[in-house]
N, C-alpha and C positions, 0 to 999 in steps of 0.2 A: 504493500500500500504506500502510495506517495503522500507527501504532506497535503497536496491539493485534494487528493481523493478522500483523505480523512476529514479535511475541512468541509468538503461537499457533503460527505455522509452525515456529519454533525448537523449541518444546515437542513438536510433532507428530513432528519428525524425531528428536529425542532418544528419544521414547517408542518409535518404530518400531525404533530400534536397541537397545532393551532397557534403556534408562535411565529413571530417574524424572526428571520435569521439572515444575516448578510456578511459577506467578507468585508473587512474594513482595514484601513490604515496602509502600512507599507507594502503589504502583499498586493493590494489593488494598484497602488502607485507603480510597483515594479511590473505587474502584468501589462499595464497600459503603455509602458515604454519598452516592452519586449525583453525584460530581464526575468530570470527565474527567481521567484521570491525565496529567501532563506527560510522563512517561516510564515505561517498563516494565522490570522486572528479572525474571530467570529464575534459579531455584535448581535444581540438579541433582546427582545422585550421580556424573555423569561427571567425570573428572579434566580439568584444563586441556588436557593433551595430547590427550585423546580429543575434547574440544570442538573443538580446532584441526584435528583429523583430519576431523571431520564438517563443519566450516565452514572450509575452507582459506583463504578470504579474510578471516577474522576478524582482529582486532587484539589483540595482547597488551598489556593496560594495567595488569595487576596479577597476573601469573601466580604470583608468590610468595604472593599471597593468594587464588589460585584464581579470578581474575576475567579474563574474555575479553569483548571487545566485538565484537558482530556488527552490521555496518552495511549498510543497503540504501537507496539514494537519499536519503542524509542523515538517515535514521531510524536511531537507535542503540538497541540493547538490550544490557544487561549480562547476561552469563551467568556465574554464580558457583557454584563447587563447594561442596556442603555441607561445613562445616568447624566446628571448635571451636578457639578461640584460647587460647594459653598465654602468660600474662604480658604486661604492657604497661609496660615500663620507661620509655618516653619519653612516656607519657600520651597516645599516639595510635595507634601501630602495635603489633600483637601481636609478642612476641619469637619465637614459634614458632606455626606453623599446622599443625594436624592435620586431615586430611580425615575427615569424618564419613560414616556410612552412611545416616543417616536425617535427614529434615527436622526432626524433633523436636529432635535434637541441635543442628542448625544455628541454629534461632531462639533458642536460649538465650543466644547471644552478642550479639543485637541490642539496640538501645538502649531503645526504648519498646514497650509491649505493642501499641499500635495500629499499630506498624511491624513486628510480628512475626507477621503473619497470612500464610497461604499459600492459594493457590487452584488447583484443578485446572482448567486452561483448557478442557478438553473437556467438562466438566460444570458448571463454576462452583461446585463443592463447595468449601467453605472448611474449611481445617484450622487449628484454633486450639489451640495447646499452651501459650499464655501468658495467656489471659484477655483477649485484645485486643478481642473482640467486645463483651464486657460493658463494657469501658472506653470503647469507641466509643459505645455506647448511653447510658452515664452521662456522657459528655463529660469524661473524665479523662485526664491525661497521667501515666503511671505507668511506672517503669523495669521492664524484664524482670529479675526476681529482685532481688537486694540492691542498693539505690540506691548505696551507697558504692562498691561494686565496679564498677558500670556507669560511674560518673563517673570513677573512677580509670583506667579503660581509655582513655577519651578525654575530656579536659577540655572540649572543645567541646560535649559533650552538655549541659553546664550552660546554655549559650546556646540550644541547640536545643530544650530543654524549654520555655524561655520563648517561643521563636518559635512552636512548635507550639501552645502554649496560647493565644497571641494570635491566630494565624492561624485556628484552628478555634473560637475563643471557648470553649475548654475550661478547666477548673480543673486545677491541679497537685495530684495526690494528696498528702496531708499528709506521709507519710514521704519521698516524693520531694522535696517542697518543703523540708523540713527539711534533707535532705542537700545540696541546692543551697546553702543558706545556710552550712552547715558547710564546704563545699568552695569557696565563692565565690572566695577569694583564689587558688586554684590555677589559675583561668582565665588568669592571667598567663603560664602556660607555653605557651599556644596561640600559634601564629605570628600575626604582625600581619595577614597576608593572609587567613587563615581567619577571624579576628575581624572584619575589615573586611567580608568577604563575608556573614557571618552578620548583622552589624548592617545591612548594606544590604538584605538580604532582609527583615529586621524592619521596615525603613522603607518598603518598597515592595510589601508583600503585602496592603495594605489594612487593617491593624490596628496601625499604628505607635503610637498613643497607649496602647492596652492593653499592647503589648509593652514600652514604656519604663516604664510603671507597674509591670509585673512585674519588669523589671530592677531597679527601685528596691526593690520589696518583697523580692526575693531577695538583696539586698546586692551584686548584680553591677554596678549602674550606677556606683557610686562607684569601682569598680576599673577597669572598661573605659573609662568616659568621665567622669572626675572633674570635668571642666569643665562637663558638663551637670548633674551632681549639685549643683554649686555654685550653680545658679540658684534652688534651693529657698529660699523665704523672702526673696528679694531683691525688695522692694516697688517699685512703679512709680507715677508720678503718676496719680491716679485720673481726672483730666480727659482723659487720653489712653488710659489702660489701666484701665477700670472692672472688667475681668475679674479682676484680681489680680496676683500676682507674676510674675516672668519664667518660672518653671517652669510655672505655669498657662497663661500665654500661649503658650509653646512647645508644650505638650501639645495645646492647642486647635488650633494650626496643623497639627501632624503628624497629628492625628485626621482632617483633611480630605484627606490624601494618598490618592489612589485606588490600588487594586491595579494594578501595572504602570506606575506613574509613573516619570519619569526619575530615576535614582539621584542625579545631580548636583543636581537640584532638591530632592530629599528631604533630602540632606545640607546644602544651602544653607539650607533652612527650619530644620533642626535647629540649625544653627550661627549663624544670622543675628544673634542677640543674645548670642553667647558672650562678648562683651567687657563686658557690663553688670555682672556681679558685681564685677569688678575696678575699675570706674569709678563705682560707686554713691556718691552724695552725698545725705544726707538734707536735707530742707527747712530744718532748723535750721542747717545749715552753709551752704546756698546763699542763704538769706534769702527765697526765694519758694516753690520746689517741689523735689521730688526730681529730680535730674539725673544724666545719665550722660555727662558731657562726654568726648569722645574715644573713646566705646565702639566706634565703627566702626573706627578705626585699631587699637585694641587687639584687636578681634575679628578683623581681617584677619590679624594676626600669630598669634593663637591658632589660627585656622582652618587656616592654612598648617602650623603645627606639628602639629596633629592629623592632617591629610592626609598629611604626611610620615611620621608615626609609624605610620599604618595602611597605608602603602605604596600610596597611590593613584597612578595614572599622572600624568604631568605635565599632560596635557590635562584630566583630571578635577580635579586640584588647582587649576589655573588657573580653571576655571569655578566651582568651589565658592567659592574666595576672591573671585572677581569678584561673585558673588551677595551675599556678605557686605559687600563694599566699596561696592556701589552701592544697597543697599536703602533708604537714607535719602534718596536723591536725588529720589525721586518727589514728595516734598512741595514741591519747587521747580519742577516741570515747567511750570506755567502762567506762571511768571515767566522761564523760560529764553529766551534769544535763539533764533531759528529754527536757527541753525547749531549751537548747543550741544544743542538738543533732537534734531536730526537725528543728530548724532553719538551721542547717548545711545541712541536707539532702534535704531541699527545695531550695538550691542554683539553679539558672538557669542551665539547662542541667547537673543535678547532675550525670547522668549516665556516663558522660565523666570524672568527678572527680573520680568516683568509678573505672572506667576502668584504668585510669592513676595509681591509687593506686595499683591495681592488678598487672599491668605490672611492677611497681616499686618493688613490693615484689618478684615476680617470677624471676626478673632479679638481685636479690641480695640475701637476707637471706632465701627467700622461705617461710616465715611464713605468713599465710593468716588469722590469727585470727581476726584482725580488719575487714577485708573484709567480712568474714563469719558473724561477728556480725552485720554489717550494712545490709547485705542481710537478716538476720533474722528479724531485726527491720523493714525493709521495707515490708517484707512479713506479719508481724504480726500487722502492724499499718496502719489503713485506711487513705486515703487521707484527710478525714475530721479532723482526729486527728493531722495530720502533719500541715495542713493549715486550722484551724477552722474558722468559720465566726466570724467577730469582734463583741464583746459583747457591747462595748461602743464606742461612737464617741466624737469628740470635742463638739458638740452641747449638748450631754448628760452631759458632765462635766460642761458646762455653766449653764445648768438647775439645776445642783447640787450645784451651788454657787461658782464654781471655775472661777477665772479670766483668760482669754486667755493669754498665754505666753509660755515661754520655758518649764515650768513645765508640760504642756499638753503632750508633747512627752514622758517625763519620766513616767507619770501616765499611758498612753496608752500602753507603752511597758511593764510596770510592770504588768498591767492587762493581757496582752497577755502571759507573762511568767507564771502567775498563772494559766491561762487557759491551756497552754501547759503542765504544771505540774499536771493538774487535780485537782487543788485547787478550781477553780470556774467553773461552768458549764452553768450558765444562767445570764441574765442581772441583776437580783436582787442580786445574789451573788456577781457579779462584783461590783455593787454599794456599797455593804457593805464592800467589800475588800478595795475599794478606801477610804471610810470614815475612816476605821480603820488605814490604812497605811499613808494616806495623809489628816489629819484633815483640813477642810476648815479654812482659816484664818478669824477671826472676822473682819467684816467691821467697819471702824472708824465711830463714830457718830459725827455730827457737834457740 
């Protein structure tokens, strides 16, 4: 069963039972412009209790707002009762929900006209009470009704307007745009998790550059990510960055992020030069060229702060910070010892490090020598050579007469270095290597 088939079957059952049932929102928008909807929503005059009666295995996800989830084989369809919302004291949730009798009343509470369209699934007839079809045809993001009121109801809509405009390559209607700028500072009341998720969608839906330029134009960027806004006007040495300042370079990189790319890669790309504004030194001061001494170390601290502020998971934070920490190491790969290089390429999710480096190069000087070198190494080196089985353990060292302690780690790492360098290939050779490099201390006699 497809999501569309499940949505249609829900509507059919509701209609048979004497209720009104319509497809609503983003799925209708996507169907009208020829996109396959990611998910389907159904709007009905049936109350939540009645929906649960008709679909006993449905899940209550927001009954106080009239929302029930029907699930079949991991396919989910939200079924929402027509409603009108009264008051939004917290800037997100309605203070009071009144169930409505007609779909026309229901769509008046929705965010943007292109998301306020309804469709009869049995005939594909579109019901448009908000001018959504005209805005779809014109390529406009416009709030349903008064923009100030819509944004007051849910401050995240300030960000969603930008994301939809970027994703669909639409313009933001002038009154809506002006309202976003007026209310930009109010986005700080949105939870860190919701902001993070909206920014991640902006970065990974295939239109990141346009999205961040709109964030800047609407005055949202300096509020949600002031560290990124600080990149503007920070010049770079033209011999390495002929494209221009840090902001231009970063926009060129995120422009190449494809739809559906890894969120950690996308954030790593966005934040990889986050430490440059704080470490900028002009050529007049350095005596030769613009420099950003220590920008990686500063960037690591800043990236971790941003990840913690936006409530990323520990795993996501670790990977994003690692991408920032290691992005400058590629310039040295051809001079690295084999052991150092092998340890480098076995970093977790190394493919993200390599792709960030590629984007970094093509968005600046254009030289891909290091990228090509790494690709050659990976093609010519087996996984067993990069991550060989351990030849010695701590127990082996104890049997060889070494006392447990901090020296164990140094010995084991040295053995692995020799193994990665091709100097030892088996346990016997490893033991001889250790005896020669770390002679056991003679035990004292009583």
